[in-house]
C-alpha positions in Angstrom: 53.4 98.2 101.8 50.6 98.8 104.4 49.6 95.1 104.6 53.3 94.2 105.0 53.7 96.5 108.0 50.4 95.2 109.4 51.8 91.7 109.1 55.0 92.7 110.9 52.9 94.3 113.7 50.8 91.2 114.2 53.9 89.1 114.3 55.4 91.2 117.0 52.1 91.0 119.0 52.2 87.2 118.7 55.8 87.2 120.0 54.6 89.2 123.1 51.9 86.6 123.8 53.7 83.4 123.0 57.1 81.7 123.6 60.0 82.2 121.4 59.7 78.6 120.2 56.1 79.2 119.1 57.3 82.2 117.1 60.0 80.2 115.4 57.5 77.5 114.7 55.3 80.0 113.0 57.8 80.4 110.1 59.6 77.1 110.3 60.9 75.9 107.0 58.6 73.5 105.1 60.7 72.8 102.0 63.8 70.7 102.7 67.0 71.6 101.0 68.1 69.3 98.2 70.3 66.5 99.4 73.2 65.5 97.2 73.4 61.9 96.0 76.1 59.8 97.4 78.5 57.6 95.4 77.4 53.9 95.7 81.0 52.8 96.7 81.3 55.2 99.6 80.6 52.6 102.4 83.2 50.1 101.0 85.8 52.9 100.5 85.1 54.2 104.0 86.0 50.7 105.4 89.5 50.9 103.9 90.4 54.0 105.9 91.4 53.6 109.5 92.3 57.2 110.3 90.8 58.7 113.5 89.2 61.6 111.5 87.8 61.8 108.0 85.7 63.7 105.6 84.1 62.8 102.3 83.6 63.9 98.7 80.2 62.3 98.6 79.3 62.9 94.9 82.5 61.4 93.4 83.0 58.8 96.1 86.4 59.9 97.7 87.1 59.2 101.4 89.8 61.3 103.0 91.1 60.2 106.4 93.7 62.2 108.3 95.7 62.1 111.5 97.4 65.2 113.0 101.0 64.3 114.0 101.6 67.2 116.3 105.1 66.2 117.4 106.3 66.0 113.8 104.3 69.1 112.7 102.7 66.9 110.0 99.4 65.6 108.8 99.0 62.1 107.5 96.3 61.7 104.9 94.8 58.4 103.8 92.9 58.5 100.5 90.5 55.8 99.2 89.6 56.6 95.6 87.4 54.6 93.2 90.0 54.6 90.3 93.2 53.0 89.4 94.2 56.0 87.3 95.2 59.4 88.4 93.9 61.3 91.4 94.2 64.9 92.4 93.5 66.4 95.9 93.8 70.0 96.7 93.8 72.4 99.7 92.0 75.4 98.3 91.5 79.0 99.6 87.8 79.0 98.9 87.1 75.7 97.2 88.2 76.8 93.7 90.8 75.3 91.4 92.3 78.7 91.1 95.0 79.0 93.7 94.6 75.4 94.9 97.6 73.6 96.5 97.4 70.2 94.8 98.9 66.8 95.1 98.7 64.7 92.0 98.9 60.9 92.2 99.6 58.9 89.0 100.4 55.3 88.3 103.2 55.4 85.8 105.4 52.8 84.1 108.0 53.1 86.9 105.5 52.9 89.7 103.4 55.5 91.5 104.3 59.2 91.1 103.4 61.8 93.7 103.7 65.4 92.6 103.2 68.5 94.7 101.6 71.1 92.4 99.9 74.5 92.3 96.9 75.3 90.2 97.0 78.7 88.6 93.6 78.2 86.9 91.4 75.7 85.1 94.3 73.8 83.6 96.8 71.2 84.6 98.5 72.2 87.8 102.2 73.1 87.7 104.7 71.1 89.8 106.1 73.1 92.8 109.7 74.0 93.1 109.6 72.4 96.6 108.0 69.0 96.8 106.4 68.7 100.2 104.3 65.6 100.0 105.8 62.3 101.0 104.3 58.9 100.0 104.1 56.4 102.9 102.2 53.7 100.9 100.2 53.5 97.7 98.4 50.3 96.6 95.5 49.1 94.4 92.9 47.2 96.4 90.3 44.8 94.9 86.8 45.2 96.4 85.4 42.3 94.4 81.8 42.5 93.1 80.3 45.9 93.9 77.6 48.3 92.5 80.0 49.0 89.7 80.9 45.3 89.0 84.3 44.0 89.6 86.1 46.9 91.2 89.7 47.8 92.0 90.3 51.1 93.9 93.4 53.0 95.0 94.5 53.5 98.7 97.2 56.0 99.3 98.8 57.2 102.5 100.7 60.6 102.1 102.2 63.1 104.6 102.7 66.8 104.5 103.9 69.5 106.9 101.1 71.6 108.4 103.1 74.7 107.6 105.6 74.2 104.8 106.6 77.9 104.4 106.3 77.3 100.6 104.7 80.2 98.8 102.9 77.6 96.5 101.4 75.7 99.5 98.4 76.3 101.7 98.9 76.1 105.4 97.0 73.5 107.4 97.6 74.8 110.9 95.1 75.3 113.7 94.7 79.0 112.9 92.2 77.9 110.2 88.8 77.4 111.6 87.6 75.8 108.4 89.4 74.5 105.3 88.2 74.0 101.8 89.3 71.0 99.7 88.9 69.9 96.1 89.2 66.5 94.5 89.1 64.9 91.0 90.2 61.7 89.3 90.2 59.9 86.0 91.6 57.0 84.1 95.3 56.6 83.0 97.6 59.6 83.2 96.2 62.9 84.3 93.7 64.5 81.9 90.6 66.7 82.0 88.4 65.4 84.7 85.1 66.5 83.3 82.4 66.3 86.0 84.3 63.9 88.2 85.3 66.7 90.6 84.0 68.1 93.8 84.5 70.8 96.4 83.9 70.4 100.1 84.8 72.1 103.4 85.9 70.6 106.8 86.8 71.7 110.3 90.1 69.9 110.8 91.0 71.3 114.2 87.5 71.8 115.6 84.5 69.5 116.1 81.7 70.2 113.7 80.8 73.7 114.9 77.0 73.4 114.6 75.7 70.4 116.4 72.9 68.2 115.4 69.4 69.6 115.9 68.8 67.4 119.0 71.9 68.8 120.8 71.7 72.4 119.7 67.9 72.6 119.6 68.3 74.5 116.3 65.2 75.3 114.3 65.2 75.7 110.5 63.3 78.8 109.4 62.9 80.4 106.0 63.2 84.1 105.4 61.5 84.0 101.9 60.8 87.1 99.9 57.9 87.5 97.4 58.2 86.5 93.8 60.0 89.3 91.9 60.6 90.2 88.3 64.3 90.8 87.6 64.6 93.2 84.6 66.5 92.7 81.4 70.3 93.0 81.4 73.3 91.1 82.6 73.8 92.8 86.0 70.9 93.8 88.3 70.8 94.7 92.0 67.3 94.0 93.6 66.2 94.9 97.1 63.4 92.9 98.6 61.6 93.5 101.9 61.1 90.6 104.2 59.9 90.3 107.8 61.4 88.4 110.7 58.6 88.1 113.3 60.7 87.5 116.4 64.2 87.9 117.8 66.4 85.0 116.6 70.1 84.0 117.1 71.3 82.6 113.8 74.0 79.9 113.9 74.0 79.0 110.1 72.4 80.0 106.9 72.0 79.0 103.2 70.3 80.5 100.2 67.1 78.9 99.0 67.2 79.7 95.3 70.5 80.6 93.6 69.3 81.0 90.0 71.5 83.7 88.4 72.4 84.9 91.9 75.9 86.2 92.4 75.7 87.3 96.0 73.1 88.2 98.5 73.0 90.2 101.8 70.4 90.5 104.5 70.2 93.6 106.7 67.6 95.6 108.7 65.6 98.2 106.9 66.6 101.6 108.3 63.7 104.1 108.4 65.6 106.8 106.4 66.3 104.2 103.7 62.8 102.9 103.3 61.1 102.7 99.9 57.4 102.3 99.1 57.4 99.2 97.0 57.6 95.5 98.1 60.9 95.3 96.1 62.9 97.4 93.7 65.7 96.7 91.3 67.6 99.9 91.2 70.6 101.8 92.8 69.5 101.6 96.4 71.8 102.1 99.4 71.1 99.6 102.1 72.5 100.0 105.6 73.9 97.4 107.9 74.6 93.9 106.7 73.6 91.0 109.0 74.1 88.0 106.7 76.2 87.6 103.6 76.4 84.9 101.0 78.5 84.7 97.9 78.5 82.5 94.8 80.1 79.1 95.5 79.0 79.0 99.1 76.8 76.2 100.3 75.8 76.4 104.0 77.6 79.0 106.1 78.2 77.9 109.7 79.5 79.9 112.6 81.9 78.0 114.8 81.8 77.4 118.5 78.1 78.3 119.0 78.7 81.9 117.7 75.6 83.5 116.4 74.3 86.6 114.6 71.6 88.3 116.7 68.7 89.4 114.5 66.0 91.4 116.0 62.3 91.2 115.0 61.4 93.7 112.3 61.6 94.4 108.6 64.8 93.5 106.7 66.1 94.0 103.2 67.5 91.3 100.9 70.1 92.8 98.6 70.3 90.4 95.7 73.0 90.8 93.0 72.0 88.9 89.8 74.3 88.1 86.9 72.2 86.8 83.9 74.3 86.0 80.9 71.2 85.6 78.8 70.1 89.2 79.7 66.4 88.4 79.5 64.0 89.4 82.3 63.0 86.5 84.6 61.0 85.7 87.7 62.5 84.4 90.9 61.6 83.9 94.6 64.5 83.6 96.9 65.6 84.1 100.5 67.6 82.6 103.3 67.3 79.3 105.2 68.3 80.0 108.8 69.4 77.6 111.5 68.3 79.5 114.7 68.8 78.6 118.4 65.5 78.1 120.2 67.2 78.4 123.6 69.2 81.2 125.3 72.8 81.6 124.1 75.3 83.8 125.8 75.4 87.4 124.4 79.2 87.4 124.2 79.0 85.0 121.3 77.4 87.5 118.9 79.0 88.1 115.5 78.5 91.0 113.1 79.5 91.4 109.4 81.2 94.6 108.2 81.8 95.6 104.6 85.1 97.5 103.9 85.7 98.7 100.4 87.9 101.0 98.4 86.7 103.2 95.6 88.5 105.2 92.9 87.7 107.4 89.9 90.5 106.7 87.5 90.6 103.9 84.9 92.3 100.6 85.4 94.3 100.3 82.1 93.7 97.3 79.8 96.5 94.8 79.0 98.2 95.2 82.4 98.2 93.7 85.8 97.0 96.5 88.0 97.1 97.1 91.8 95.4 99.5 94.1 95.9 99.9 97.9 93.7 101.4 100.5 94.0 102.1 104.2 91.5 102.0 107.1 93.0 104.4 109.6 92.7 104.9 113.3 89.8 107.2 112.8 87.7 104.1 112.3 89.5 101.6 114.6 89.7 103.9 117.6 86.0 103.2 118.0 86.7 99.5 118.7 86.1 98.3 122.3 89.1 98.4 124.6 89.5 94.6 124.6 89.3 94.6 120.8 87.4 92.3 118.5 88.1 88.8 117.0 87.6 88.5 113.2 86.7 84.8 112.6 86.6 85.0 108.9 86.8 87.3 105.9 85.5 87.3 102.3 87.1 89.0 99.4 84.9 90.6 96.8 86.0 91.7 93.3 84.6 91.1 89.8 85.8 89.2 86.7 89.3 90.8 86.5 90.0 90.1 90.2 93.2 88.2 90.8 94.2 88.5 94.5 93.5 90.5 97.7 95.8 90.9 100.6 95.1 92.7 103.9 97.6 93.9 106.5 97.5 95.1 110.1 100.0 97.7 111.5 100.3 97.8 115.3 103.0 99.5 117.3 105.4 99.6 114.3 104.9 96.1 113.2 103.1 95.3 109.9 101.9 91.7 109.3 99.6 90.1 106.8 96.2 89.2 108.2 94.4 87.9 105.1 95.4 86.7 101.7 93.4 85.2 98.8 96.1 84.5 96.1 93.7 83.1 93.5 90.5 85.1 93.4 87.7 83.3 91.5 84.7 85.4 90.6 82.5 82.3 90.5 83.7 80.9 93.8 83.5 83.5 96.6 83.5 82.1 100.1 84.6 83.1 103.6 88.2 82.2 104.5 88.1 81.2 108.2 91.4 82.5 109.4 90.9 84.4 112.7 92.8 87.4 113.8 92.5 90.2 116.4 91.8 93.9 115.9 92.6 96.4 118.7 91.8 100.1 119.0 94.4 102.1 117.0 95.2 99.4 114.5 95.7 100.4 110.9 94.3 98.1 108.3 95.7 98.3 104.7 94.7 96.1 101.8 95.7 95.6 98.2 93.6 94.4 95.3 95.2 93.1 92.1 93.4 92.8 88.8 94.6 90.9 85.7 93.5 93.0 82.7 95.9 91.4 80.1 93.1 90.0 78.1 90.4 92.5 79.1 89.6 96.1 78.3 89.8 99.2 80.6 87.9 98.9 83.9 86.4 101.5 86.3 85.0 101.3 89.7 81.3 100.3 89.7 78.7 97.9 90.9 78.3 96.0 87.6 80.3 92.9 87.2 81.7 94.4 84.0 83.3 97.1 86.2 85.5 96.3 89.2 85.4 96.5 93.0 87.9 96.1 95.9 85.9 95.0 98.9 86.4 92.7 102.0 83.8 91.5 104.4 84.8 90.9 108.0 82.8 88.6 110.4 83.8 89.8 113.9 83.0 88.9 117.5 81.9 91.2 119.1 80.6 93.1 116.0 82.6 96.0 114.8 81.1 99.4 115.8 80.5 100.3 112.1 78.6 98.2 109.5 80.4 99.7 106.4 83.6 101.5 105.7 84.4 103.2 102.3 87.9 104.5 101.7 89.6 106.2 98.8 87.0 109.0 98.2 88.8 111.8 96.4 87.7 115.4 96.9 89.5 118.7 96.3 92.9 116.9 96.1 92.5 115.0 99.4 91.5 111.5 100.2 88.6 110.8 102.6 87.0 107.8 104.2 83.7 107.1 106.0 82.8 104.5 108.7 79.2 103.9 109.7 76.2 102.9 107.6 76.7 105.0 104.5 77.5 102.7 101.5 78.7 105.4 99.0 77.4 103.6 96.0 77.3 107.0 94.4 81.0 108.0 94.6 80.5 111.4 93.2 77.9 112.3 95.8 80.2 111.1 98.6 83.0 113.1 97.1 80.9 116.2 97.2 79.9 115.6 100.8 83.3 114.6 102.2 85.0 118.0 102.8 81.8 119.4 104.5 80.6 116.5 106.7 81.8 115.4 110.1 80.8 111.9 109.0 83.9 111.7 106.8 87.5 111.9 107.8 90.6 112.8 105.9 93.1 110.1 105.1 96.8 111.2 105.3 98.4 107.8 105.9 99.8 105.8 103.0 98.8 102.1 102.9 101.3 99.8 104.7 101.5 96.7 102.6 104.9 95.2 103.4 105.5 92.9 106.4 108.0 94.4 108.7 108.8 94.8 112.4 110.9 93.3 115.2 109.5 89.8 115.2 111.3 87.2 113.1 108.9 84.7 111.5 109.3 80.9 112.0 109.2 80.4 108.2 112.5 82.3 107.8 114.2 79.8 110.1 112.6 76.8 108.4 113.3 77.9 104.9 116.9 78.6 105.9 117.1 75.0 107.2 115.1 73.2 104.5 115.6 75.2 101.3 119.1 76.7 102.0 121.5 76.8 99.0 124.8 75.0 99.1 127.4 76.4 101.5 128.9 79.6 100.1 132.7 79.1 100.0 133.2 82.6 98.8 131.8 84.5 101.7 134.1 87.1 103.2 136.0 87.0 105.5 135.5 83.3 106.3 136.1 82.1 102.8 138.7 79.4 102.6 139.2 80.2 99.0 140.0 83.8 99.8 142.5 82.5 102.5 144.1 80.3 99.9 144.4 83.2 97.5 146.1 85.4 100.2 148.6 82.6 101.0 149.3 82.1 97.3 150.0 85.8 96.8 152.2 85.9 99.9 154.2 82.9 98.7 154.7 84.5 95.3 156.0 87.8 96.8 158.4 85.9 99.1 159.8 83.8 96.2 160.5 86.9 94.2 162.5 88.3 97.1 164.5 85.1 97.6 165.1 84.6 93.9 167.4 87.6 94.0 169.7 86.1 96.7 169.5 82.4 96.1 170.1 80.1 93.2 168.1 77.0 92.3 164.3 76.8 92.0 163.9 74.2 94.7 166.1 76.1 97.1 164.0 79.3 96.6 160.8 77.3 97.1 162.0 75.8 100.4 163.2 79.1 101.9 160.0 80.9 100.8 157.8 78.3 102.5 160.0 78.4 105.7 159.6 82.2 105.8 155.9 82.2 105.1 155.2 79.6 107.9 157.3 81.5 110.4 155.3 84.6 109.6 152.1 82.6 110.1 153.3 81.3 113.4 154.0 84.8 114.7 150.4 85.9 113.7 148.9 82.9 115.4 151.0 83.3 118.5 150.0 87.0 118.8 146.3 86.2 118.6 146.6 83.4 121.2 148.5 85.8 123.5 145.7 88.3 123.2 143.0 85.7 124.1 143.8 83.9 127.3 140.1 83.2 127.7 140.5 80.5 125.0 142.1 78.3 127.7 139.2 78.4 130.2 137.6 75.0 131.0 134.1 74.3 129.7 132.8 73.8 133.2 133.8 77.4 134.2 132.7 79.1 131.0 129.4 81.2 131.1 127.9 82.1 127.8 126.0 85.3 127.0 123.0 85.5 124.8 123.9 89.1 123.8 125.8 87.6 120.8 126.1 84.3 119.0 128.3 82.0 121.0 130.5 81.2 118.0 131.3 84.9 117.4 133.6 85.1 120.4 135.8 82.4 118.8 136.0 83.9 115.3 139.7 84.7 115.4 140.5 81.3 116.8 138.5 79.8 113.9 140.4 82.0 111.5 143.8 80.8 112.9 142.7 77.2 112.4 141.6 77.9 108.8 144.8 79.6 107.9 147.0 76.8 109.3 144.9 74.1 107.6 145.0 75.9 104.2 148.7 76.7 104.5 149.4 73.0 105.1 147.3 72.0 102.0 149.1 74.7 100.0 152.6 73.3 101.1 151.6 69.8 100.3 150.6 70.8 96.8 153.6 73.0 96.1 156.2 70.5 97.4 154.4 67.5 95.8 154.4 69.2 92.4 158.1 70.0 92.7 159.1 66.6 93.9 160.5 67.7 97.2 157.8 66.4 99.6 159.2 64.3 102.4 157.2 61.3 103.8 157.2 62.6 107.4 155.9 66.0 106.2 153.1 64.3 104.2 152.1 62.2 107.3 152.3 65.1 109.7 150.3 67.5 107.5 147.6 65.0 106.7 147.1 64.2 110.4 147.0 67.9 111.3 144.3 68.6 108.6 142.3 65.6 109.9 142.4 67.0 113.4 141.3 70.4 112.2 138.3 68.9 110.3 137.1 66.8 113.2 137.4 69.7 115.7 135.7 72.0 113.3 132.6 69.8 113.1 132.6 69.0 116.8 132.7 72.7 117.5 129.6 73.2 115.3 127.5 70.2 116.4 128.6 69.0 119.9 127.6 72.3 121.7 130.7 72.4 124.0 132.5 75.2 122.2 134.8 76.3 125.1 136.1 72.7 125.5 137.0 72.4 121.8 138.4 75.9 121.7 140.8 74.9 124.5 142.0 71.9 122.6 142.3 74.0 119.4 144.3 76.7 121.2 146.7 74.1 122.7 147.3 72.5 119.3 147.8 75.9 117.6 150.7 76.4 120.0 152.6 73.8 118.0 152.7 76.2 115.1 154.1 78.9 117.4 156.8 76.6 118.8 158.0 75.9 115.2 158.7 79.6 114.5 162.4 79.6 115.7 163.3 76.5 113.6 161.4 77.8 110.6 163.0 81.3 110.8 166.5 79.7 111.1 165.9 77.8 107.9 164.4 80.8 106.2 167.7 82.6 106.7 169.8 79.7 105.5 171.9 80.7 102.6 171.8 84.4 103.5 173.4 84.1 107.0 176.6 82.7 108.6 176.9 78.9 108.4 178.3 78.6 111.9 175.5 80.7 113.4 173.0 78.5 111.6 174.4 75.3 113.1 174.5 76.5 116.7 171.0 78.1 116.5 169.5 75.0 115.0 170.9 72.7 117.8 169.3 74.9 120.5 166.0 75.4 118.7 165.6 71.7 118.1 165.7 70.8 121.8 163.5 73.7 122.7 161.0 72.7 120.1 160.9 69.0 121.3 160.4 70.1 124.9 157.5 72.5 124.0 155.8 69.9 121.7 156.0 67.3 124.5 154.4 69.7 127.0 151.7 70.8 124.6 150.8 67.2 123.8 150.5 66.4 127.5 148.3 69.4 128.1 146.1 68.4 125.1 145.7 64.8 126.4 144.8 66.1 129.9 142.2 68.5 128.5 140.6 65.8 126.4 140.3 63.1 129.1 139.1 65.6 131.8 136.0 64.9 133.9 132.3 64.8 133.0 132.0 68.5 133.4 133.9 68.9 130.1 130.6 68.6 128.2 128.5 70.7 130.6 127.0 72.9 128.0 125.5 69.9 126.2 123.6 68.9 129.4 122.3 72.3 130.6 121.2 74.0 127.4 119.2 73.7 124.2 121.7 71.1 122.8 119.7 68.1 123.8 116.9 68.9 121.4 119.1 70.4 118.7 121.0 67.1 118.6 117.7 65.3 117.5 116.7 67.8 114.8 113.3 69.5 114.7 111.6 66.8 112.7 112.7 63.2 113.1 110.5 62.0 110.3 111.7 64.6 107.8 115.5 65.0 108.5 117.5 67.8 107.1 121.1 67.5 105.8 122.3 69.3 109.0 120.4 66.8 111.2 122.7 64.0 110.1 125.7 66.1 111.2 124.0 66.9 114.5 123.1 63.3 115.3 126.6 62.1 114.5 128.6 61.4 117.6 131.6 63.6 117.1 132.7 63.2 120.7 133.1 59.5 120.3 135.1 60.0 117.1 137.3 62.5 118.9 137.9 60.2 121.9 139.3 57.6 119.5 140.8 59.8 116.8 142.5 62.6 118.7 144.8 60.3 120.8 145.8 58.3 117.7 146.4 61.4 115.5 148.3 63.2 118.3 150.5 60.1 118.7 151.2 60.1 115.0 152.1 63.8 115.2 154.4 63.3 118.1 156.3 60.5 116.3 156.8 62.8 113.3 158.0 65.5 115.7 160.5 63.1 117.2 161.7 62.1 113.8 162.1 65.7 112.7 164.0 66.6 115.9 166.4 63.7 115.3 167.0 65.0 111.7 167.6 68.5 113.0 170.1 67.4 115.6 172.0 65.4 113.0 172.1 68.4 110.7 173.4 70.7 113.5 176.4 68.3 114.2 177.6 68.3 110.6 179.0 71.0 108.5 176.4 72.8 106.6 176.7 71.5 103.1 174.5 70.7 100.2 174.7 66.9 100.9 173.3 67.5 104.4 170.5 69.6 102.9 169.6 66.9 100.4 169.3 64.3 103.2 167.4 66.4 105.7 165.7 69.0 103.5 164.4 72.2 105.1 162.9 70.0 107.8 160.6 72.3 109.5 158.6 71.1 112.4 155.3 70.7 110.8 153.1 70.6 113.8 149.4 70.0 114.5 147.2 72.8 114.9 144.0 73.9 115.8 140.6 72.9 115.5 137.9 75.2 115.2 
């Protein structure tokens, strides 16, 4: 121990008398890291890809090119794969098969098959409910004679949304500083890939964050501990003293020897935590953590010239070994560091903080178990006023670990910050998804363990026990190096933020009520996203994954409307059957009365809404409510009239008393309603179409006198019927003529008619949000309803007016003759079946 401190002192003296570069040179690395062999076909495959950006699976020989199509919100991938069989490519949380979002490409008997899948473990991935990958082209390409002989490979171009909003997909948006990818392939249909698999990482939205040595002037140095003897047993924690002779700014790091190593941390040795030996394998409580490495990591790189500032002095390596053989063994390990030899701005410093939850009860076997913890304001109030940026996080559990989710609550809004859905004990790596922490934030997190095939578990450091821990890499560093939550004492829950590790939970539980270092936790974890902000995914899922239209929704349901009309008709027929004879006679009078009642209701609503007749150019819309909500009653009128006409056509047709003019009139009216309905929804000039609809609905109101006269036929004086019918027929014709003229004038009015469509959001809504991946509603938006109406409305109105003239002529003839059955058989209960609305 004395010689080690002497060496540290001499190193510091050397630092004072020499430059920083000379100091770094004094412990520059001498043993190069192993270089992975590259597949011999990699150059030929690389030549097949013309994408502007690319990355490689060098061992298995897969080239992945990609282009970010920002306007479409998509990424186009080009794959060159040395096989003609199946190929799998995955976007992984940490580079593991567990939780990987996969696309599987297979050459089947009916051509290439592309399947969007999700990998739940080390088994065949399961097809997603929503298939989000689209094949652009897939071909086999002959490379001729190569290192493998005559060679045929596969080239595939596929596209996927950056953010699919699919729970079984991984996002590929710019919020990810670094992404992990997996790939595998084989012959024929998909089967076990064996060793033909590989994991890699890539910075899709950033340039390579650590530059070449020449540009960054980085120096590779080794922090190597002495050879140690790891004792017998499967799980051992060993703590090794090492010396850093000068101040260094570390941009990247890797572990030199990973034999039986599960994870390793490096932090400064604090005087009160010193121990006499060169190393010890026991239950030691180290303080601050400066560097962290987990099983499955390769080279950890901080982006954008960020660094971890490590001062000269003595440090401790915390090495967690997992040895399945359980025999004692010798090992020498440490960190390879890439350190800047020139000055770097201090505001780019990063610190690593450990946050963990502890418990004293037992996680029961044969269950999926969850525990939640909360980091309260007592800890986050110590953050700087401008907050900190967390650039990445690493989840840490043991064999039963299934998932970890972390949430932030700020000003009443709770949102998810971090999620690892598929935790893999053997593949623990940093997830580089940055987020901001501010003073007063509340951090909650939930760990889930799958104990369905395991025994009971307790909290402990051994991998046979369980943990719930998350490491945060923050810039600037968080003001505390460690936080331990969930400490129970005397019926209360406590937490501590600082340097205390609380490996001994019982000791911390005893100290908690009596030490100012601990704080009482009274807030429950907040682990459900809520708050005033509506997420984009809610909108996209409603658009892309919406169910078929609900025809039963109340009160807009047309089926409900049809049921109301049917019940009303039945009640009226029961009343008429007591006064009139003949089934057909009762049917006609009942329909007459029902339509006169409908006309009165429609007329009352129109009278109460004069604003329906405003011109589009004069209308101003408010964003306080949905535009369509102000036209709900007008829309309902249109629906009632349209359904009533359909009902009458069915009833009269089934009873063989349907006149040709009525069939033509009703069909034209229903067509107008349908066209105006769609135009109202997709042309974005609602006031204009509301005006046309209200005008056409007046036709139904003008029919009320004639319909009411026929409804009383057979129960009133015959002479009164004849005289009333004569007057009503002429009034009806005059009103229909005036309404038709007004409708034509409205429709052929000036360019200001469609003013809303030229001054609002309508221009981009008409194109849809993704031209390359159209939705069903996009086709309706792109359809030119205005052009159809310009042609269709005049034609249909002309047809309606001709039927109205014919009906008026029949009514006048009936009014001149005595009212007898023969006249009724010729003219029927000719009611003026007029056009209606639109909405």
